[in-house]
Backbone as CSV, one residue per row, in Angstrom:
resi,resn,N_x,N_y,N_z,CA_x,CA_y,CA_z,C_x,C_y,C_z
1,MET,98.085,84.790,75.793,96.977,85.734,75.759,96.528,86.070,77.178
2,GLU,96.421,85.067,78.043,95.966,85.295,79.410,96.933,86.197,80.174
3,LYS,98.234,86.031,79.923,99.238,86.848,80.596,99.081,88.326,80.214
4,THR,98.734,88.606,78.974,98.534,89.974,78.523,97.349,90.605,79.232
5,ILE,96.299,89.872,79.425,95.115,90.384,80.105,95.451,90.737,81.555
6,LYS,96.206,89.908,82.231,96.577,90.185,83.617,97.455,91.418,83.711
7,CYS,98.378,91.603,82.781,99.314,92.720,82.818,98.669,94.040,82.414
8,SER,97.520,94.005,81.764,96.897,95.243,81.312,96.371,96.076,82.469
9,ASN,96.198,95.485,83.644,95.709,96.216,84.800,96.826,96.829,85.628
10,LEU,98.067,96.661,85.202,99.192,97.201,85.946,99.426,98.661,85.575
11,LEU,99.961,99.405,86.532,100.352,100.778,86.245,101.633,100.784,85.423
12,PRO,101.752,101.694,84.475,102.990,101.777,83.701,104.175,102.149,84.592
13,TYR,105.341,101.652,84.212,106.555,101.874,84.997,106.866,103.360,85.148
14,HIS,106.700,104.127,84.091,107.038,105.553,84.166,106.124,106.305,85.133
15,ILE,104.896,105.851,85.302,103.986,106.455,86.285,104.461,106.135,87.702
16,ILE,104.898,104.908,87.925,105.394,104.509,89.240,106.631,105.315,89.606
17,VAL,107.548,105.462,88.665,108.777,106.225,88.914,108.442,107.684,89.202
18,ALA,107.548,108.264,88.409,107.175,109.668,88.611,106.470,109.871,89.945
19,ALA,105.579,108.949,90.313,104.869,109.064,91.589,105.835,108.933,92.763
20,ALA,106.781,108.013,92.665,107.755,107.828,93.742,108.659,109.036,93.898
21,SER,108.853,109.787,92.812,109.685,110.984,92.902,108.884,112.217,93.307
22,GLY,107.565,112.069,93.506,106.751,113.156,94.043,105.911,113.907,93.040
23,ASP,105.807,113.436,91.816,104.984,114.096,90.799,103.507,113.983,91.188
24,VAL,102.863,115.128,91.369,101.481,115.155,91.852,100.527,114.497,90.862
25,ASP,100.712,114.741,89.574,99.835,114.135,88.570,99.959,112.613,88.572
26,ALA,101.164,112.102,88.721,101.373,110.653,88.763,100.758,110.052,90.023
27,ILE,100.877,110.744,91.141,100.260,110.261,92.381,98.747,110.202,92.223
28,ASN,98.173,111.196,91.573,96.723,111.186,91.332,96.311,110.043,90.416
29,ILE,97.151,109.694,89.449,96.864,108.550,88.581,96.871,107.261,89.394
30,VAL,97.828,107.121,90.304,97.887,105.931,91.164,96.655,105.874,92.063
31,LEU,96.269,107.008,92.649,95.069,107.040,93.494,93.824,106.672,92.689
32,LYS,93.729,107.169,91.469,92.588,106.841,90.601,92.568,105.351,90.277
33,HIS,93.762,104.778,90.072,93.868,103.349,89.765,93.332,102.493,90.912
34,TYR,93.596,102.915,92.136,93.206,102.131,93.309,91.922,102.617,93.979
35,GLU,91.216,103.579,93.413,90.062,104.142,94.088,88.938,103.121,94.327
36,GLY,88.718,102.204,93.411,87.693,101.178,93.605,88.042,100.230,94.734
37,TYR,89.301,99.842,94.798,89.762,98.943,95.860,89.678,99.638,97.218
38,ILE,90.063,100.903,97.269,89.995,101.659,98.518,88.545,101.824,98.953
39,ALA,87.659,102.103,98.009,86.232,102.238,98.336,85.675,100.919,98.863
40,ALA,86.078,99.808,98.272,85.606,98.500,98.735,86.097,98.216,100.152
41,LEU,87.326,98.611,100.447,87.853,98.408,101.801,87.190,99.329,102.815
42,SER,86.612,100.431,102.355,86.042,101.439,103.243,84.561,101.237,103.521
43,ILE,83.960,100.215,102.963,82.529,99.987,103.174,82.294,99.516,104.606
44,ARG,81.352,100.186,105.251,81.003,99.864,106.635,79.492,99.652,106.747
45,LYS,79.124,98.908,107.770,77.715,98.638,108.051,77.218,99.677,109.060
46,PHE,76.161,100.385,108.700,75.566,101.375,109.586,74.117,101.000,109.849
47,TYR,73.615,101.389,110.997,72.230,101.133,111.379,71.502,102.468,111.514
48,ASP,70.259,102.531,111.005,69.468,103.742,111.175,68.660,103.656,112.464
49,GLU,67.798,104.638,112.695,67.026,104.685,113.951,66.042,103.532,114.085
50,CYS,65.657,102.898,112.967,64.757,101.741,113.005,65.528,100.424,113.028
51,ASN,66.836,100.512,113.207,67.729,99.349,113.274,67.849,98.616,111.938
52,ASN,67.619,99.334,110.842,67.832,98.777,109.508,69.305,98.919,109.138
53,VAL,69.815,97.925,108.446,71.225,97.922,108.056,71.404,98.650,106.735
54,HIS,72.426,99.514,106.685,72.806,100.209,105.462,74.311,100.073,105.298
55,TYR,74.740,99.794,104.081,76.166,99.719,103.780,76.544,100.954,102.973
56,CYS,77.573,101.639,103.414,78.051,102.798,102.663,79.540,103.000,102.937
57,VAL,80.136,103.844,102.113,81.563,104.112,102.232,81.794,105.055,103.402
58,ASP,82.665,104.654,104.301,83.080,105.488,105.419,84.142,106.453,104.880
59,GLU,83.762,107.715,104.707,84.650,108.698,104.078,85.919,108.935,104.890
60,THR,85.813,108.886,106.194,86.998,109.077,107.038,87.999,107.957,106.805
61,LEU,87.524,106.737,106.779,88.400,105.598,106.538,88.984,105.654,105.134
62,ARG,88.180,106.044,104.151,88.654,106.149,102.776,89.791,107.163,102.672
63,ARG,89.635,108.302,103.311,90.686,109.327,103.293,91.950,108.848,103.999
64,ARG,91.776,108.113,105.091,92.941,107.581,105.806,93.705,106.585,104.936
65,LEU,92.974,105.734,104.200,93.626,104.777,103.312,94.339,105.485,102.155
66,GLU,93.721,106.522,101.616,94.368,107.292,100.552,95.640,107.965,101.070
67,THR,95.579,108.521,102.264,96.753,109.168,102.856,97.866,108.162,103.086
68,LYS,97.514,106.989,103.557,98.511,105.933,103.774,99.144,105.508,102.454
69,LEU,98.340,105.396,101.400,98.876,105.043,100.089,99.840,106.118,99.591
70,ILE,99.493,107.379,99.770,100.373,108.467,99.335,101.700,108.422,100.084
71,THR,101.669,108.195,101.384,102.923,108.143,102.146,103.778,106.961,101.701
72,LYS,103.165,105.835,101.390,103.921,104.671,100.925,104.476,104.891,99.518
73,ILE,103.734,105.605,98.687,104.237,105.940,97.342,105.501,106.785,97.467
74,LEU,105.448,107.792,98.330,106.594,108.690,98.473,107.781,108.021,99.140
75,ASP,107.549,106.984,99.945,108.638,106.226,100.577,109.219,105.145,99.663
76,PHE,108.514,104.850,98.563,108.898,103.758,97.671,110.210,104.088,96.959
77,LYS,111.126,103.139,96.973,112.420,103.295,96.304,112.421,102.460,95.034
78,VAL,112.545,103.117,93.881,112.608,102.431,92.600,114.057,102.051,92.336
79,VAL,114.288,100.782,92.088,115.663,100.291,91.866,115.927,100.141,90.386
């Protein structure tokens, strides 16, 4: 039962194959799958004029991570 729960978060094989071959819809599904993880990696600490700390998503970093993921998807070789 535990193994099934872990595997339910995986992307289906046909989506991976389609994304690696350049299918735009499949690439968008992969990006949607990882959007929470990318957002978590993109959180930065910012200070306002009163030196108060604010945490928010750095949009530039988020876009760079998404672009890197897309390039790695397209370079991926399915065996």
